C-alpha positions in Angstrom: 96.3 62.7 81.3 95.4 65.5 78.9 97.8 66.3 76.1 99.4 69.7 76.2 99.8 71.9 73.2 103.1 73.7 72.5 103.3 76.9 74.5 104.6 80.0 72.6 107.4 82.1 74.1 106.5 84.6 76.6 107.6 87.9 75.1 107.7 91.1 77.1 106.9 93.9 74.6 108.3 97.0 76.1 107.5 100.7 75.5 104.5 100.1 73.2 102.7 103.3 72.3 98.9 103.2 71.8 98.5 107.0 71.6 96.5 107.2 74.9 98.3 110.2 76.3 96.2 113.3 77.1 97.1 115.1 73.8 96.8 112.3 71.3 94.0 110.5 73.1 91.8 113.6 73.5 89.6 112.5 70.6 88.8 109.1 72.0 85.0 109.2 72.7 83.8 108.7 76.2 81.7 105.7 75.1 84.4 104.4 72.8 82.9 100.9 72.5 80.2 101.0 69.7 78.9 104.2 71.3 77.5 102.0 74.0 77.7 103.0 77.7 77.5 99.5 79.2 80.0 97.9 76.8 82.5 100.8 77.3 82.2 100.9 81.0 82.6 97.1 81.3 86.0 97.3 79.6 86.8 100.6 81.5 86.0 98.9 84.8 88.3 96.0 84.0 91.0 98.5 83.2 90.8 100.1 86.6 91.3 96.7 88.2 94.4 95.7 86.2 97.3 97.7 87.7 96.8 96.6 91.3 95.6 93.2 90.2 98.7 92.5 88.2 100.9 93.7 91.1 99.1 91.1 93.2 99.7 88.4 90.6 103.4 89.2 90.4 103.6 89.2 94.2 101.8 85.8 94.6 104.0 84.1 92.0 107.2 85.6 93.6 106.2 84.0 97.0 107.4 80.7 95.6 110.3 81.7 93.4 112.9 80.7 96.0 111.7 77.1 95.7 112.4 77.0 92.0 115.7 75.8 90.4 114.5 75.1 86.9 116.0 77.9 84.7 113.2 77.7 82.2 110.5 78.2 84.9 112.5 81.1 86.4 112.8 82.7 83.0 109.0 82.3 82.4 108.3 83.9 85.8 110.6 86.8 84.9 108.9 87.3 81.5 105.5 87.0 83.1 106.4 89.7 85.6 107.7 92.0 82.8 104.5 91.5 80.8 102.3 92.2 83.7 104.3 95.3 84.5 103.8 96.6 80.9 100.1 95.9 81.2 100.0 98.1 84.4 101.8 100.9 82.6 99.5 101.0 79.6 96.4 100.6 81.7 97.7 103.4 83.9 97.6 105.7 80.8 94.2 104.3 80.0 93.0 105.0 83.5 94.3 108.6 83.3 91.6 109.2 80.6 89.0 107.9 83.1 90.3 110.3 85.8 89.9 113.2 83.4 86.2 112.2 83.0 85.6 112.3 86.7 86.0 108.6 87.5 87.4 108.1 91.0 90.3 105.9 89.8 92.5 106.6 92.8 89.7 105.6 95.2 89.1 102.4 93.2 92.8 101.5 93.3 93.1 102.2 97.0 90.1 100.0 97.7 91.5 97.2 95.6 95.0 97.5 97.2 93.3 97.1 100.6 91.2 94.1 99.6 94.0 92.2 97.9 97.0 93.0 100.0 95.6 93.8 103.5 92.7 91.4 103.5 93.3 88.4 101.2 97.1 88.2 101.7 96.8 88.8 105.4 94.1 86.2 106.1 94.7 83.5 103.4 97.6 81.2 102.8 100.2 81.9 100.2 99.0 78.8 98.3 95.5 80.1 98.3 96.4 83.5 97.0 98.5 81.9 94.3 95.3 79.9 93.5 93.4 83.2 93.2 96.1 84.3 90.7 96.0 81.1 88.6 92.2 81.3 88.5 92.1 84.9 87.5 94.7 84.2 84.8 92.5 81.4 83.5 89.4 83.7 83.3 91.3 86.5 81.6 92.9 84.1 79.1 89.6 82.6 78.0 88.0 86.1 77.8 91.0 87.1 75.8 90.3 84.4 73.3 86.8 85.9 72.8 88.1 89.4 72.4 90.4 88.6 69.5 88.6 85.7 67.8 85.0 86.9 67.8 85.0 90.1 65.7 81.4 91.0 66.8 82.6 91.5 70.4 84.9 94.4 69.4 82.6 95.7 66.6 82.5 99.5 66.6 85.4 99.9 69.1 87.7 102.9 68.8 90.9 101.6 67.1 93.4 102.5 69.8 91.3 101.0 72.6 90.6 97.8 70.5 94.4 97.5 69.9 95.1 97.8 73.6 92.8 94.8 74.4 94.2 92.8 71.4 97.7 93.2 72.6 96.8 92.5 76.3 94.8 89.4 75.2 97.6 87.9 73.2 100.1 88.3 76.0 97.5 86.8 78.5 97.5 83.7 76.2 101.4 83.6 76.2 101.7 83.5 80.0 98.4 81.7 80.9 100.1 78.7 82.5 102.8 80.4 84.5 100.9 80.9 87.8 99.1 77.6 87.4 102.3 75.6 86.9 103.8 77.2 90.0 100.6 76.5 91.9 100.6 72.8 91.0 104.2 71.9 90.6 105.9 74.1 93.1 103.3 75.1 95.8 101.8 71.6 95.5 98.4 73.1 96.2 95.5 70.7 96.6 92.6 70.3 94.2 90.4 71.9 96.9 92.6 75.0 97.0 92.5 75.3 93.2 88.7 74.8 93.0 87.8 77.0 95.9 90.0 79.9 94.8 88.4 79.7 91.4 84.9 80.0 93.0 86.1 83.0 95.0 87.4 84.7 91.9 84.2 83.8 90.0 82.1 85.7 92.7 84.4 88.6 93.2 85.2 89.5 89.6 81.7 90.4 88.4 80.8 91.9 91.8 83.6 94.5 91.8 83.4 95.1 88.0 79.7 95.9 88.3 80.2 98.0 91.4 82.8 100.1 89.5 80.5 100.4 86.5 77.7 101.7 88.8 80.0 104.6 89.8 80.9 105.2 86.2 77.2 105.5 85.3 76.9 108.1 88.0 79.8 110.0 86.4 78.0 109.7 83.0 74.8 111.0 84.5 72.9 107.8 83.6 70.2 107.5 86.2 66.6 106.3 86.7 65.0 104.4 83.8 67.9 105.1 81.5 70.2 103.3 83.9 67.8 100.3 84.2 67.6 100.1 80.4 71.4 100.2 80.2 71.8 97.4 82.7 69.1 95.3 81.2 70.5 95.6 77.6 74.1 95.2 78.8 73.6 92.1 81.0 71.8 90.5 78.1 74.8 91.2 75.9 77.1 89.6 78.5 75.0 86.5 79.4 72.6 85.8 76.5 73.1 82.6 74.4 76.0 83.6 72.1 76.9 86.6 74.2 80.3 87.3 75.7 80.2 84.8 78.6 78.0 81.8 77.8 80.2 80.5 75.0 83.1 80.5 77.4 81.3 78.3 80.0 82.9 75.1 78.8 86.4 76.4 78.9 85.6 77.9 82.4 84.4 74.6 83.9 87.4 72.7 82.4 89.5 74.5 85.1 87.6 72.4 87.7 88.6 69.1 86.1 91.3 67.2 88.1 93.5 66.7 85.0 93.2 70.3 83.7 96.1 72.2 82.3 96.0 75.7 80.6 97.7 74.3 77.6 95.0 71.7 77.0 94.0 74.4 74.5 96.4 76.1 72.1 96.6 79.8 71.4 94.0 81.2 69.1 94.3 80.9 65.3 94.9 84.7 65.0 97.9 84.6 67.3 100.5 83.9 64.6 99.0 86.5 62.1 99.1 89.0 65.0 102.8 88.3 65.6 103.6 88.8 61.9 101.7 92.1 61.9 103.5 93.3 65.0 106.8 92.8 63.1 105.6 95.1 60.4 103.5 97.7 62.1 103.0 99.7 65.4 100.7 97.9 67.9 97.6 100.0 67.0 98.0 99.3 63.2 98.7 95.6 63.9 95.7 95.1 66.2 93.3 96.8 63.8 94.6 95.1 60.7 94.0 91.8 62.5 90.5 92.9 63.5 89.7 93.9 59.9 90.9 90.5 58.6 88.8 88.6 61.2 85.7 90.9 60.6 85.9 90.2 56.8 86.3 86.4 57.4 83.3 86.4 59.8 81.1 88.7 57.9 81.0 91.4 60.6 80.4 94.8 59.1 
């Protein structure tokens, strides 16, 4: 059996201010990620998926709450719910910026609400939808590791937006095992359910992210050869050796091992420094001081 690392406390950080409101966020560039349309719209597309997705995650974990008597597990679920609710609030502000640009955020949310709550939850078992939640939490947790540990990923990002993803990433790490533990220990889901739900998430996540990005490129007026170049360059950034996804392949496939547990890997090295910075600074300053430290250590200019 795989040894488990010590899990940090799940801390709901309430009423954080990233300066994303219409007045203070007006100077955030449309293509805020290194002045790159693909990179920006990749993160923007994920943001549009978060509010309904996190509502789905909370609902799927709550399905099994009545079977739980362990006070520690119940508290973890409560804190998980509070963290996910805060993520929805902040990304709601983030998404308001996208609405102002002409992105059909309400249409995207309505479509996702239908798929998750009126298709998946209507036709699949509660164990399977919890499996979808655990799988999605694993994928977001390992992506979060990359966002905060590899300075080149967030190079050139607008400071407020980078801080949002730093905070979100750290909290994903804190609660990365909650849905999985309920899936395995409470729902008693089979390995087949765990593996098949992961394969479904693996297919659906890029499909819907890229579909939303296509709409965003329409809004940006990126068409024809310019769009083809944007996709080609962006997909290379995502999937090339040393890109965003390929270095995560090992961690991804670990989920499919019979003895897997999310705490087979500890939180990233930058987690404790970030906690200390959050005690001294607002979340934007903390996130960007952390990035500056990592960039200096890794030689990223």
